C-alpha positions as CSV (number, residue, x, y, z in Angstrom):
1,X,0.0,0.0,0.0
2,X,1.3,3.5,-0.8
3,X,2.5,5.6,2.1
4,X,2.0,9.0,0.5
5,X,1.0,10.8,-2.6
6,X,-2.1,10.2,-4.7
7,X,-4.1,7.2,-3.6
8,X,-6.5,7.2,-6.5
9,X,-5.1,4.4,-8.6
10,X,-6.3,5.8,-11.9
11,X,-4.7,9.2,-11.4
12,X,-1.5,7.6,-10.1
13,X,-1.3,5.4,-13.1
14,X,-2.0,8.1,-15.6
15,X,0.7,10.4,-14.0
16,X,3.2,7.6,-14.1
17,X,2.5,7.0,-17.8
18,X,3.0,10.6,-18.9
19,X,5.9,11.6,-21.0
20,X,7.3,15.0,-21.7
21,X,4.6,17.3,-23.4
22,X,1.8,14.8,-22.7
23,X,-1.3,16.5,-21.3
24,X,-4.1,15.8,-18.8
25,X,-7.1,18.0,-18.0
26,X,-8.8,18.7,-14.7
27,X,-12.3,19.9,-15.2
28,X,-15.5,21.0,-13.5
29,X,-18.5,18.7,-13.5
30,X,-19.9,20.2,-16.7
31,X,-16.9,19.9,-19.0
32,X,-17.7,17.5,-21.9
33,X,-15.2,14.7,-22.0
34,X,-14.5,13.1,-25.4
35,X,-15.5,9.4,-25.6
36,X,-12.0,8.4,-26.7
37,X,-10.3,10.1,-23.7
38,X,-10.0,8.3,-20.4
39,X,-12.5,9.8,-17.8
40,X,-11.4,9.7,-14.2
41,X,-14.6,10.7,-12.4
42,X,-14.0,12.0,-8.9
43,X,-17.3,13.9,-8.7
44,X,-19.3,12.9,-5.5
45,X,-21.9,15.7,-5.5
46,X,-22.0,19.4,-6.5
47,X,-18.9,21.0,-5.2
48,X,-17.1,17.9,-4.0
49,X,-14.2,17.5,-4.6
50,X,-13.4,21.0,-5.6
51,X,-11.4,21.9,-8.7
52,X,-8.7,23.7,-6.7
53,X,-8.1,20.9,-4.1
54,X,-7.8,18.4,-7.0
55,X,-5.4,20.6,-8.9
56,X,-3.3,21.2,-5.7
57,X,-2.9,17.4,-5.2
58,X,-2.2,16.6,-8.8
59,X,0.3,19.5,-9.2
60,X,2.2,18.3,-6.1
61,X,2.8,15.0,-7.9
62,X,3.3,16.1,-11.5
63,X,6.1,18.0,-13.2
64,X,4.2,20.8,-15.1
65,X,5.8,23.0,-17.8
66,X,2.7,24.6,-19.2
67,X,-0.9,25.2,-18.3
68,X,-3.8,26.0,-20.6
69,X,-6.8,28.0,-19.3
70,X,-9.9,29.4,-21.0
71,X,-9.8,33.1,-21.6
72,X,-13.2,33.4,-20.1
73,X,-11.9,32.5,-16.6
74,X,-10.4,36.0,-16.4
75,X,-13.9,37.7,-16.3
76,X,-16.2,34.8,-15.3
77,X,-14.2,33.2,-12.5
78,X,-11.4,35.6,-11.3
79,X,-11.4,34.0,-7.8
80,X,-10.4,30.6,-9.1
81,X,-7.9,32.2,-11.5
82,X,-6.3,34.0,-8.6
83,X,-5.9,30.7,-6.7
84,X,-4.4,29.1,-9.8
85,X,-1.9,32.0,-10.1
86,X,-1.0,31.7,-6.4
87,X,-0.5,27.9,-6.7
88,X,2.0,28.3,-9.6
89,X,3.6,31.5,-8.4
90,X,7.4,31.6,-8.8
91,X,7.4,28.4,-10.9
92,X,8.7,28.4,-14.5
93,X,5.4,27.4,-16.0
94,X,4.1,28.8,-19.3
95,X,0.5,30.0,-19.2
96,X,-1.6,30.0,-22.3
97,X,-5.1,31.4,-22.6
98,X,-7.4,30.1,-25.3
99,X,-11.2,30.3,-25.9
100,X,-13.3,27.9,-23.9
101,X,-14.2,26.3,-27.2
102,X,-10.5,25.7,-28.0
103,X,-9.8,24.3,-24.6
104,X,-12.6,21.8,-25.1
105,X,-11.1,20.9,-28.5
106,X,-7.7,20.4,-26.9
107,X,-9.1,17.8,-24.4
108,X,-9.3,15.4,-27.4
109,X,-5.5,15.1,-27.2
110,X,-5.3,14.7,-23.4
111,X,-4.3,11.3,-21.9
112,X,-7.1,11.7,-19.4
113,X,-9.7,14.2,-18.0
114,X,-10.2,14.3,-14.3
115,X,-13.8,15.3,-13.5
116,X,-14.4,17.1,-10.2
117,X,-17.6,18.2,-8.5
118,X,-16.7,21.9,-9.2
119,X,-19.7,24.0,-10.2
120,X,-18.1,27.4,-10.8
121,X,-17.7,28.5,-14.4
122,X,-14.6,27.8,-16.5
123,X,-12.8,25.9,-13.7
124,X,-10.9,23.8,-16.2
125,X,-7.2,23.4,-16.9
126,X,-5.0,21.5,-19.1
127,X,-1.6,20.5,-17.6
128,X,1.3,19.7,-19.9
129,X,4.0,17.5,-18.5
130,X,7.5,18.7,-18.2
131,X,10.7,16.7,-18.1
132,X,11.8,15.6,-14.6
133,X,15.5,15.4,-15.4
134,X,16.1,18.5,-17.4
């Protein structure tokens, strides 16, 4: 049995399979997930688990070089954007903003989408894996 880190076997497996530049997505409970992409459904009820708590735990166990956010988060969910900025503050992580439509299109290339119980708008992020030995 694991002593620490992510206990969810699906998330742990996906993170261990990631190579440099591979992507995963963490999304709110309304984000459409393409049929061909692995769905890791954590949603228990509206609001649980939260997007931010899920992101914090995944980010602690993943080398991230780039994040992709919907442009709409800036005006429609500035509180969550502020929390994301604080989480990655001081880290050499590239931030890209795209339309929400484009973010949804990019989920087709993700190795997995982690669905949370989050119910605030545009609480979705794509995480691109960095190289752990560079």
